[in-house]
N, C-alpha and C positions, 0 to 999 in steps of 0.2 A: 222613588223608591231609595235612593241613597240617602235622604234623610229620614224618611222611616226608620233604616235600620241603624242609625246613629242615634235617634231618641230612644230605641229600645235598647240597647247596646249601651251606649253613654250614660244610661240612667242607673246602670249595675243589675238590670233584669234577668238579661240572660246569663250570667256570671252569677247573680243568686242563686237561678232555677239549678244551674249545673253543679253547684257548691253542695246545694240541698239534697238534691238526688243524687249522693256521692257514687254510687252504684251506676249512675251513667257518666259522672264526671271524665272519666277517661277518654271518654267520646267527644261529651260537650264542650269541654275547654279547648282542646284543641281546634273544635271546628268555630268556636269563638273568636280564637287568632286569626284563624283563616279569614274568617270574615273580615276582620279588622285590617289585615294585611290586603285585601283585595278592595277594601275602600281607599286605603292609602294609593294603592296603584290606580284605581279609577279616577279620584280627585288628581293627582298629579297629570294624569295623561288629558284627562279634561280641561285643565290650565294650560296645558300647553297646544292643545287643539284648538280651543276657543280664542286665546289670547297671545301664543308664540311668548315671546322673550318679555313681553310689556308687561305682565303681571308681576315680573320678578323687579322690573325697574319701579313698577307704582309702590311696590311693599318697601322697597331701600330709600323711594325718595319720602313717601308718608307714614310709613311705619317703619323708621327708623329705629325708636327705641326697642319694638318688636326684632327688629333684623338682631341689633345690638344682643339683646335678651337672649336669643336663640343662640348665636354664634359663640356668646359667653358660656351658655351651659354646655355647647359642645366641647369647647375647650376645656373646660373644667375636668375632661378625662385627663389630660394631660398631670394633674395633679391630684386626681381621684385615687381614694384607698383602693379600689375597684375599678380601673380602667375599662375591662370587659362588660362588665353590668353599667356603669356610666354609657358607653358608648349603645349598649342593646335599647336601654332605655330614651338616651337620646333618638335615637331612630324612631320608636314609637311615640315621642313629643313631636319630630319633625311631621311625620304623617299626620297625627291628629289634627296640626298646624295646614298641612296640605286641605285634609276634609274642609278646615272651617273658612279657607279662602276659596276653594271651590264651590263651596255651598253660598258663602257671601258674596261671590262675583257672579253667581251664577240665577240665583233664585231669587225674587223680589222679596221684599220684607213682607208684603201685606201675605203673601202664598206661604211664606215657610211659618208665618204664625198662623196659619190657617191650619195647615199640617200637624203642627206642634199642637195646636188646640186639640184638635181629634186624639191625637197618640196618647198626648196627657191627660183626655178625658176617659179614654180606654184602661191607662193606668191605673187611673185613681179607682176607676171600678173594677178592675182587677184586683186589686189590694183590699179592697172593702169584699168582694168576693171570698178571697182566700181567707181574712181574718175570720169568717164564720163556717166557711165550709172545709178549709183546712188549715186551723190555726196552729198546727204546727211551722208551716211555713208562716204566715201572715202576724204571729205574734212572737214577741219576743219578751225577754223577762229583763227586766232595768231596775235594778237594785232592790230587788222581791216586789216588783210591779211587773205587770203584764201590760206590756205598750206596744202600739202598733208599726211595724213595719212593712206590711203588704208583701208585693213583690219586688222589694229593694233589699238591700245590702243590710241597713240599719234602718232605726227609728230616723236619725237625723239625716240620712238620706231620702227618705221617704216627706220627713217633714219640709226639707227643704224644696223640693218638687212639688209638695201642694202648696205651699207657699207660692212659688213660681205660676201653678197654674192658677191661683186664684188672681193675681194678679193681670195674667193672660185673658183670663175669660172676662172680667170685669172691663179691659180697654175693648174686648171684641163686643161688648154689648154697644158700642156707641158705633157700630154700621148700621147702616139702613137694611135690616133684616126683616124679614115675616115674622109676626108676632109667636110663630111657633118655635121659629128658630131662637128666637130672644129666650123664649121661657126653658128652650134647653140647655142654651150657654147660661142662663141663671143659675139652673139649677145644678150645673156642672162646677159652676162657684161655690155654692153652698156645699156640694157632696165634696169637692178641693179640702173646704175651709173644716169641715168634719174630720176630713182624714188629717189635718195639720194638728185639731186639738187633742185627736186621740194618740197620737205619735207621740205626744209630750215632748216635742222639741224648743225648748224656750229661744233658744236661738235664732232659727226660722221664724216662729212668732213675733218674735221684735223686729226681724228683717223684713215681714212683711208690714209692720205696722209702719215701720219710718219708709220704706218703699212706697206707700200709697201715701203718705203725706207729703213725700216728695213731687211724687205724680202730679197729687191736687192743688200742691202749691204752683208748680210751672202752669199747670193746665188753665188755672182760675187767672193766674199774672196775664198769660200770654192771650188768653180769651178774651178777657175785657179789657186788656191793654191799661193795667194800673200803672198809678203813677208810682215814684219813689216812695212818698209814706206810703198809701195804701199797701205796697209790696213789702216795705218794712214790716208795719201792723201783721198782716197776713203772715211773714216770716217768723216773727216773735211767737203768733200762737200758732203755729206748727210747729217749731222747736219745744213750747210749753206741753202740746202734747205727747211728740216724743219722748220728754224727759219723764211725763207722767209714765207713759209705759214702759221706760227702762226702770222706775222705782215700783210699779207695781207688779211686774213680769217677776216671775221667779228667777231671777238673776243670779241666786245661788247657783242654780243648776247648770249657768253658764261656764261656771270655775269650779263647778262639783265634779264627782266623781262620772268617770267613763264608763262606757258599757263594759268593760275588763276590769270593774272594780278598784280602777286607779285614778287619783287625783289629777286633774288637770294641771294644779299648782306644782305638784313634784314633776311632771314631764316639762314644762316650762321650765323649770330649774335646770334641770339637767341640758334643755335646748340652751339656755343659756350660756353655759360652761363650754358648751363646744363651739358657741360661735366667737366664745371671747378665747377659744384655742386659733382659730384661722379666721380671724373677722372680715378678712381681706378676698379669700378665694373658697372655705369652706371644705368639706370633705368630699366634694364630688357630687352630680347631681343625680339624684335615684340610690344614691347608695346606703344611707343611713336610716331610711322611712319606707314603709310599704317592703318589709322584709319578707324574702322566699326561705325556705329551707337552707338553701345552699349560702344567702347572704347574710342570716340570722347573727353570724357571728363577728359583723363589724359591728352592728349595735349593742350586741355583749360585750367588745372589746371598749368601745367609746366610752360608753355610759355605764350606770351603777342599776339598771335596770335586770329586775330578775324575774321579767315576764316579758312577751313579745310587744310591742307597743307599735301602732302602724302607722300612726302619723304624730306631728308635734303638738296637734289639738290647738294651731295657728298657723295660719298660711305663710305669712311673713316671716316670722319666726324659724318656721322648717325653710323656706327658702335661704335667710339667711345663715342659717346652719350646712345647706348642703353647695350653697353658688357665692357665698361672701354676702357682707353688705352692701358693696359697691351695685352689684345686679340685682339685689333687693330694691335698692333705689331707682334703679331703671325701671322695673315693675311697677313701682308705685308712679314714677312719673308716666309710665303710660296707660294706668288707669286713670288718671286725672288727665291727659290727652283725650281718651277717649268720653270721657264725663261731659268735657267743654263742647266737643264735638257734637254728643247727643245735645245740649242745651241749647247750641248756637243753629241746629238743623232744626229743631224745636220752634224756634225765635222765627226762624226765615219762613216755615210753614208747617203749621200746626199739622200733625198726626197722631191719629190714635196709636199706631204702631209704636212711633218714635216713643213715645209716654214708658210704653212696654221695655222699651230697651233700658231706657233711664231706672227703670224699677227694677230690673232683672241685674244690671252693675251694682247698684246699690245694695240689692239684699245678697247679692257673692260677695262682695267686700265686706261688710258687715259678719257675714256668716263665717268668714275668716277668723274671727277673733277666737271661735272654740272650737274650729274646725279647719283643716288644711285644705284648701280647693285651688290655690292658683298654681299654675304651669304643671297642672294635675295631667299627665298622659292618657288616653284612651278613656277621656270622660267627658261628660257635655258640658261642664263648668267651663273648662279651657275652649272647646269648640264654640260653644253661644258667644262665650267674652270675645271672641276674634269674630266670630260670623257675623254676630247681629249690627255692629256698628259701621262693619263693610256693606252689607246688603243695603242697610238704612243710608248710605253715601250714593249707592249704586241707583236706587228710588230718587234719591235728590236730583242726582246728574239727570236721569231721563226726563222727570218732570218739569226741571226748571233749566231746560237746555240752552233758552235765551238769556237766563240771568247770570250772575257771578254764582259760582259754589265753590267752596273754601276747599272742597279736596273732592277732586271729580274722580270719582270710582272708574277702570277702565271697562267698556263697553264689549259685548261681545260683537262678531261679526253681524248676527241677524240685530240687533239692536241698534248696530250703528247704520244698516240699511235702512232701517227703520225711520231714525233722527234725518237722515239724508233726504229719504222721499219726502218725508214732511217740510223739510225748511225749500226741498226745489217748489212743492208747490206752495208754499206760502209765498215763497219770490216771486213764483209765477201772478198769483193772486193780487199782489204789491205791484208788480209792474201793468197789470191790465187796468187796475183802478187810478195807476199813473196817468196811463194812456186817455183812460175815458174821462177824467179828468181835465184833460189838455184841450179836448175836444169840443165846440162848442155846438151843443142840443137845443134844437126850436122845436117847440111842441104845439101845434095848431089843430085844433077842435072843430069838425066838420059833420053836417048832416049824416053823412055816412061813416063816420068813424073820426079816430083820431091819425094826424099824419106827423110823424116825428122824423125831422131832419137833423141828421149828423153831419156837420162840415169836418171837412178833413182838417188834421191839424198840420201845421207848419212843413213839417216833414214828410207832407200827403202820406200818413202811415194809412 
């Protein structure tokens, strides 16, 4: 239930409806905030009830870069231009991280992806329905052209989650389902691709192509155990396809004009000026971007914008302007760490779910070229970015309990009991086999039947 709520709220669907029906926004927006607060509380209580303090030690030990990043954003309140706003948004960031950790530790990856595929499929279907049945909500005007935004806040948001849905449904096709289920999944993938095309989100389309290429490359390389030369040739071929996609997609849209008729180049230029003013510390997490009517004065004071700019249109530039270059480097290293974990787990035991985790991570990092989606609180981008790799490690820990696992995820009491029971039964079987091997067995066939004589072992057991 928590996962379903987070999927709907994290894709901005609930807030989009609240803001569109502005005559209800006075009641709907506080309700959305209340639901997020309840999710924070449920996740924290769930972590403590299932794992005690062990989940904290695990995060510090195996997610040290994440720990440093969160602590750094929290301490940015000390030099923030608005300490109160930074602390408020830090609370939401830490709460969102609680949700990600709880989902990652508690829900197996396969189940999480199954639930996500159902919710994403319904969201894609709802987006198509509102485009035709209620275009005031489902369509937005982008530089004089009507494009789809569905039930989400913008065309780029819809485009990104449509691209993610395509990757998710493709990986779900590999499961041994019935023909009817496979046809439904294939239809959902086609529907998501149609939504992506009509959202006219070039960044999301590019992210999808590169994500699928990398997923396909690793699947083929590990599935067929290719040698170095074969892997190199396949890698060059994949890079050629990616380059062709980059050259043929309308990449001018990536650096063109945003939905508020403002060039991204001008936003990047202003952001660089902010970074150069405070390269080590930034101006405090959550202060400059996503302005509210109460905090808009910060953006107006620090920049030359004469309009409201909601984000820097580049995830890492936005981080550097708010928390400084060193912590932005930490975020990049954390992304690299998770990519290495995903590839290693796929190498150890190939599973379709791991390929989706890889594709999502690649798509998210690419989308940060023209959108700001790193370290964003109360968004599914950040929650999935943290939760999916942890759930992947949890799955690897359970499946390969007898093997070496690079980063064992903490197991809940129920899972530990199941593993212990399995280990006890296995030990009992091994002892029984050893005892039988140590005995002398004589078999004699007689007209009335077969006589089996088992001689006792040396210990007379």
